[in-house]
N, C-alpha and C positions, 0 to 999 in steps of 0.2 A: 575769295581767293583771286588774286590778280594773276592774269595769264599774259605772258609775253611771247610773241610769235616772231622769232627772227627769220630773216629771209635767206641768210647765208650761214654756213658752218662757223666761219670766223666770228660772226656776230654772236652766235650761241656761246662759243667758247669765251668770248669777251665778257658776256653776261655772267657766265660761271666764275670767271676770274675775279670779277668785281664782288660777287657774292655767291660763294660756293654752297651756301645753305639752301639755295633754291632747288625745288624739286624738278625733275625732268618728266615731261609728259609726251609719250609717243603714241602708240595705239590706244592706250588708256584702258585696256580690258582688265588689268589688275589695279591700276591706279584709282580709277573711278569707284571700283568696288570697295577698296580699302578706305577711301575717303568717305563713302556712304556709310560704312560700318564703324567709322570713328577710329580706325586704326592709324590713320594719318590725318593731319590737318594743317597742310602747308598754307602759309599766307601768300606765297608767290610760286609760280611754276613757269618753266620755259617749255613751250610747246614746240617740239622739233619735228613733228610728224610730217610736215611738208618740205623738209630740207631735201631737195633733190640730190644734193651731194652725197647723201647717205642711202640713196636708193639705186643700187646697181648690182649687176652680176657680170663678172668678166673672168677670163682664163688668162693667166700670166705664169710663164716659167714653171709649168707643171702643177700650178695651184689654181683652185677655184676661189675667187675673192668675192665676197658677198657683203653688200651694204647692210647695216643693222636695221634699217627701216623697211627692208623687204618684208612683205607680209607672208604668213605661212602659206596662204593659198597661192601667191605668186611663186613661191619656191616649189610647191607641189606641181604647178603647171609648167615650170620652166624645163625646157628640154635639156639645157646645159646642166642643171642640177640633177636631173634624172640620169644623165650620162656620167657625170663626173663626181657626184656626191649622192648616190642613190639611197644610202641609209638616212641622210638628212631629209630627203624628199619623203621617204616612208614615215619618219617620225613626225614631220609637219602635217602629214595627212591625218594623223591621229589627234591633233590638237583640237579640243572643244568641238564646236559646231561650225558649219560653213560660215556663219556670220562672224564668229570669233576669228576664224582663220582669215577672213577677208579684212579684218581690222588689226588684229594682233600681229606684232613684229617679232622677228628672230631676235633682235637685240633686246627687246623687252623681256622675252622669255629667258634670256641669259642673265640679265641684270637683276631680274626678280629673284633668281637663285633659289627657287623652290625645289626641295628634294624630289618632288613629283614632276618637275619640268620634263616635257616630252622630248625636247630636242637635245638635251645634254648628254644622255648616254651614247647617242649616235655620233655627236661631235667628239666625245672622248675617244671612242675606238677609232674614229677617223683621224685622230692626232691633230685636231684643229688648234690654231693659235688665234689670239685676239689682239687687235691693234687698239691701244688706248691713247687718247690724245688730249692735251690740255692747250691753253693758249700759248704756252712756251716750251712744251716738250712732247715727246711721243715715245711710246715703248710697246713692246710685243710680249705677251705672256701666253703660256699654254692654257688651254681650257681646263686642264687638271689643276693648275695653280690659281685659276681666276676665282673659283668659288671656294670659300673657306668655312662655310657653315650655312645653316638654313637662313636664307635671306641676306647673306653676307658675301661680299666680293672684295677683291683687292683694289677696286676703283678708289683712287685718291680724290680728295676735294678738288673740284675744278676739272676732273677728267670726264671724257665721254668715250664710249665704245664707238669706234668709227669703221671697223672692218672685221670680218671673220674670214680667216684663210684656212682652206682645207686642201690637203694634197689630193690630186686627181686620182680617181679610181682607176686601177690598172686591169688589163684583161684577165689576169689569173686570180684576181681577188674575188671573193665571194662573201656574202653576208646577209643579215636580216635584222629586222627590228620587230619586236613583239611587245604588245601592251595588253595588260589585263585590267579591266575596269568593272565597276558594278553593273554596267550595261555596255552595249556595243559602241555607243557614240555619246558625246557630251559628258564624259566621265573623267574625273581625276584618276590617274592610275593607281592601282593597288600594287602592281609590280610592272616594270618595264625592263626589257633586255635588248641590248644591241650586241651583235656578234659580227666580227670581221676577221678574215684569214686569207691566206693565199693557198690555192690548191695546186700543189706541185707534185707531179708523178703520183697523183691519186691520194696523196696524204696532205694533212693540214700543216701549214707553216705560219709563223708570225701571228699566232692567234691572240686576239684581244676580245674581252668580254666586259661590258659595263652594264650596271643595273641602276634603275631609279626607283625611288619610293621604298628603299630598304636600308636607309641610313641617313645621316644628317646631310650628306652630299652624295653625288654619284659614286658608286663603289665599283672598283675594278675587281674582277674575280681572277686573280693571278694564278692561284693554285689550279683552278679548273682549266684555265687556259694552258697551263703547262702540261696538265694531264692529256689534253687533246692534241698538243703539238706532236707531230710525226705519227699521228693516228689516222687510219683510213676513215673517210666519211661514211664508209659502208661497213665498218667493223661491227661485229656482233655485240661487243661490250659497251656500246655507246651509252646506254642508259646507266650502266654502272659507273661510268666516268663522270656523268653530269648530275646524277640524282641527288647528290649531297652538296651541290653547288651553293645552295642557300646557307650553308654553314659559314661561308665567308662573308655573310652580310650581318648587319645589326639593325634590323627593322624594329619598329614599335607596334604596339597594338592600339588601334584607334577605331572610330566608327565604321571605317571602310573594311578593315580586316584585322585579324589577329597576327601577332608576331609569327606564330607557328605556321599559319596558312601562307603568309608571305614567303617564308623560307621554302616551303614545299613548292610553291608556284615558280620560284626562280628556276629550279631544275626542270619543272614541267614545260615551262616556256622555252627554255634552252633546248631541250630534247625535241620539242615540236618543231622548232625552227630548223634544227640540224636534220631532222627527218625530211622536211620539205626540201632542203638543199640536196640531200642525197638522191631524192627523186628527180629533181630538175637537172642535176649534174651527172646523172648516171650515163656512162658511155655505152 
């Protein structure tokens, strides 16, 4: 396999324009495993890992804008991400091992488009948008529209993901990220749940819930979110409202867990997270 290492973003985009069939190599934590297993066998790859133009975190006009080559561990340790995108920081802390977090990138996690990707539920409830750029054009898409199936995205030939934009966390917003794996670390998720809402006059508003590993893409639990809207975080019927949340999902049975178990764990993780919020936010 021939590897090209551009120095600047424009050079990388130019290479893709000349031959859009070339593979993109960033952190390599998925790419190299797939190549070793024979799932992919590219003759040529563009190594973008050292492109400094895609490594940044900045706050602009109420948004946190993140370069796709920021590693998971850099996002975990960033005070800006912790303050303005805490759900993303929480999700990144659950990715693989420390070694994987130190190498794997946010952009790579998104472009891989695995249904079990840790960062995607957090970005969905955070209403993230993605900036896609080619040699001659640029467009912005919602994270919800970016992934359209397992391993499939709306990236067109010649396009690169160049930025992730997240509306900054506001003081009245609350949320959590929960992941269930076969062990506490270095595990692909069986179920993951991201929750975000506004706590206004002791009731929940603008509720969003997204789950990973329970469908071909990240799934939003809109019915459960509606049930929780205008409901007190300390209400006695909380379990009743969330226990059947898994009915909104369409998981499969595989070596990690059965379909039935995954559905049950959606409600359990959601209830656990809400219980923790009720303790931390009690007046």
